[in-house]
C-alpha positions in Angstrom: 6.3 18.9 -49.8 8.3 20.3 -46.8 11.0 18.6 -45.0 11.8 19.3 -41.0 13.7 17.1 -38.5 11.5 14.9 -36.2 11.1 16.0 -32.8 11.5 13.1 -30.2 8.2 12.7 -27.8 7.0 14.6 -25.0 8.3 11.7 -22.3 11.7 11.3 -24.0 12.1 15.1 -23.4 11.5 15.1 -20.0 13.0 12.0 -19.1 16.9 13.9 -21.0 15.8 16.7 -18.6 15.0 14.7 -15.7 18.4 12.8 -16.3 20.4 15.9 -16.7 18.9 17.7 -13.4 20.2 14.3 -11.9 23.6 14.5 -13.2 23.7 18.1 -11.9 22.9 17.9 -8.6 19.3 19.0 -8.5 18.4 16.2 -6.7 20.3 13.8 -4.2 20.5 10.0 -4.0 17.1 9.7 -1.9 15.6 12.8 -2.6 11.8 12.3 -3.2 11.0 14.1 -6.9 7.9 16.7 -6.9 5.1 15.3 -7.8 4.1 14.7 -11.6 1.5 17.5 -11.7 4.7 19.9 -10.4 7.4 18.5 -13.0 4.7 19.0 -15.7 4.4 22.5 -15.5 8.5 22.6 -15.2 8.9 20.8 -18.3 6.5 22.3 -20.9 3.0 21.9 -19.4 2.8 18.5 -20.1 0.4 16.1 -18.7 0.9 13.5 -15.7 1.4 10.5 -18.3 4.1 11.9 -20.3 5.8 12.2 -17.2 5.2 8.8 -15.9 6.6 7.3 -18.6 9.7 9.5 -18.3 10.1 8.2 -15.0 9.2 4.6 -15.9 12.2 5.2 -18.3 14.7 6.2 -15.7 13.7 4.1 -13.2 14.4 0.9 -16.1 17.8 2.6 -16.1 18.1 2.5 -12.7 18.3 6.3 -11.8 15.0 6.2 -10.0 12.8 4.1 -7.8 9.1 3.8 -7.5 8.1 3.1 -3.7 4.6 2.0 -3.7 2.2 4.9 -2.1 5.3 7.4 -1.3 6.4 8.5 -4.9 9.6 8.7 -6.5 13.0 8.8 -5.6 16.2 9.1 -7.1 18.1 5.7 -6.5 20.7 5.2 -5.0 23.6 2.6 -6.0 22.2 -1.1 -6.3 24.6 -3.8 -5.2 23.0 -6.9 -6.3 22.6 -9.5 -4.3 23.3 -13.7 -3.9 20.3 -15.4 -4.4 21.3 -18.9 -3.3 18.9 -21.1 -4.4 21.0 -24.4 -2.5 22.2 -23.7 1.0 26.1 -23.5 1.1 27.7 -26.3 2.9 26.8 -26.8 6.6 24.0 -24.3 6.7 20.5 -25.3 8.2 17.9 -25.2 5.9 16.1 -21.8 5.9 12.4 -21.6 7.7 11.3 -19.2 5.9 9.0 -20.3 2.9 12.0 -21.6 0.7 12.3 -18.7 -1.0 14.7 -16.4 0.7 18.4 -16.7 -0.1 20.7 -18.1 2.5 21.8 -15.1 4.8 19.2 -13.2 4.3 18.8 -10.4 6.9 15.6 -8.9 5.8 11.9 -9.5 6.7 8.8 -10.4 5.1 5.4 -9.8 4.8 2.6 -12.5 4.1 -1.0 -12.1 2.9 -3.4 -15.3 2.4 -6.5 -15.7 1.0 -8.5 -19.0 1.0 -11.0 -20.6 -1.4 -9.4 -18.7 -4.5 -9.6 -20.9 -7.7 -6.9 -22.2 -9.1 -6.2 -20.6 -13.0 -5.1 -23.0 -15.4 -1.4 -22.9 -15.6 -1.6 -23.2 -11.6 -3.7 -26.3 -11.9 -1.9 -27.8 -14.6 1.5 -27.4 -12.3 -0.4 -28.9 -9.1 -2.0 -31.7 -11.0 -6.1 -30.7 -9.8 -9.0 -29.0 -11.7 -9.0 -25.2 -13.0 -11.2 -23.7 -10.7 -10.1 -26.0 -7.5 -9.8 -24.3 -4.2 -6.6 -23.2 -3.2 -5.2 -20.6 -0.7 -2.8 -18.3 -2.3 -0.2 -16.5 0.0 1.4 -13.3 -1.2 5.2 -13.1 0.4 7.0 -9.4 0.0 10.5 -9.9 1.2 11.8 -6.5 2.2 15.2 -5.1 3.0 15.8 -1.8 4.7 11.8 -1.8 4.2 11.6 -1.7 0.7 10.7 -5.0 -1.6 13.1 -7.3 -3.2 11.7 -9.9 -4.3 7.7 -11.4 -4.7 6.5 -14.5 -4.2 2.9 -16.0 -5.1 2.7 -19.5 -3.3 -0.2 -21.9 -3.9 -1.8 -24.5 -2.1 -4.6 -27.0 -2.7 -7.3 -26.7 0.2 -8.0 -30.6 -0.7 -4.7 -31.3 1.5 -4.9 -28.9 3.7 -8.6 -28.0 4.1 -9.5 -28.0 7.9 -6.4 -28.8 9.3 -3.7 -26.5 11.3 -1.5 -26.2 8.4 -4.2 -24.4 5.9 -3.0 -21.0 6.4 1.4 -20.9 5.7 2.1 -18.2 7.8 -1.1 -19.0 10.8 -1.3 -21.7 13.1 1.2 -23.1 15.6 3.5 -24.1 12.4 3.3 -21.2 11.3 6.2 -19.8 8.7 7.9 -23.4 9.5 7.7 -24.2 5.4 6.4 -26.7 2.9 8.0 -29.6 4.2 7.3 -29.6 8.0 3.9 -28.0 7.5 2.5 -30.8 5.6 4.4 -33.5 7.5 2.1 -32.6 10.2 -0.4 -33.8 8.4 1.2 -37.0 7.4 2.7 -35.5 3.6 5.9 -36.4 3.2 7.8 -33.8 0.5 11.2 -35.0 -0.3 12.2 -32.9 -3.3 11.3 -29.3 -5.1 11.7 -28.6 -8.9 12.5 -25.2 -10.0 12.4 -24.0 -13.7 13.8 -20.5 -14.2 12.9 -18.3 -17.1 13.5 -14.5 -18.0 10.2 -12.1 -17.7 9.5 -8.5 -18.0 7.1 -7.2 -14.8 3.5 -7.0 -15.4 2.3 -3.9 -13.6 1.2 -5.6 -10.3 4.8 -7.2 -10.3 5.9 -3.7 -10.7 4.1 -2.2 -8.4 4.5 -5.0 -5.6 8.2 -4.1 -6.3 8.5 -0.4 -6.8 9.8 -1.1 -10.6 8.7 0.0 -13.8 6.4 -1.9 -15.7 8.3 -4.1 -18.2 11.8 -4.2 -15.9 14.0 -7.5 -16.1 13.3 -10.1 -13.8 13.5 -13.8 -13.5 10.7 -15.9 -12.2 11.3 -18.9 -10.9 8.4 -21.5 -10.9 9.0 -23.6 -8.0 6.9 -26.7 -7.1 7.1 -29.1 -3.7 6.7 -32.8 -4.6 6.0 -35.5 -2.3 7.6 -39.0 -2.5 4.7 -40.1 -4.9 5.3 -37.3 -7.0 2.4 -35.6 -6.2 2.9 -31.7 -6.1 1.7 -30.1 -3.1 2.4 -26.3 -3.2 3.6 -24.7 -6.1 4.9 -20.9 -6.3 6.0 -18.1 -8.8 8.7 -16.3 -7.4 9.8 -12.9 -8.7 13.5 -11.8 -8.7 14.4 -8.4 -10.0 17.3 -8.9 -12.2 18.8 -5.8 -11.2 18.8 -6.7 -7.4 19.9 -10.8 -7.4 22.4 -12.9 -8.8 20.7 -16.1 -8.8 23.5 -19.2 -8.0 22.6 -22.8 -7.9 25.4 -25.1 -6.0 25.3 -28.5 -7.7 27.0 -31.4 -5.7 28.8 -33.3 -7.9 29.6 -37.7 -7.0 32.9 -38.6 -7.4 34.5 -40.1 -10.5 34.8 -44.3 -9.9 37.7 -43.6 -12.9 39.8 -41.2 -10.4 39.2 -43.7 -7.0 41.9 -46.4 -5.7 
């Protein structure tokens, strides 16, 4: 039996070469990398899948970023923004869909689909039957034309179907938020519950955000409730960990023991 040292996987060798090229200034911040086939030819004739895995590794390290439909770019230094889940004192409640941070200066795009059957997890959160029809709205929040956060919202059509507020971003109350829209049809929303948990981005989420599959993120499961405790909307807010610092402000009542 002959000995020998194990060779690194091809994608690790390509990742190391790309890392070195970036460090040496072959590409500057913001430069678009050549196509995968071109890079494969440069780095030993490897296939596109090998180059893709190498790029995904460097994306997870923060050296590269993928832009849907555009390519892979050398990433500029990232500054984490504060995602304020509670508006600061004196700050007007946001009219956006309840997910943008206070002071957010970017834009967003929304795509609603009616009559979507609720999957089991969403049905459980809304207290409806699995397969019940909902309006699903996907929000992409953009900063400098790049996606920075994605939210998928679900509303039961048994509540909004046939009304002018059936589409969150359509009609006269477009963009007014869940509470205002529900109030228009006689439903008083008085609170929202949020459950944050760490996740790794799946393929679809990563594609929307221009990140690598498996990149770290926080999923905030938010549910709006009316005065009877009925859920009227629920949403999955996907917050990339390298872009946002999630901040909650918790008001405290005065301690009776310290009062005169």
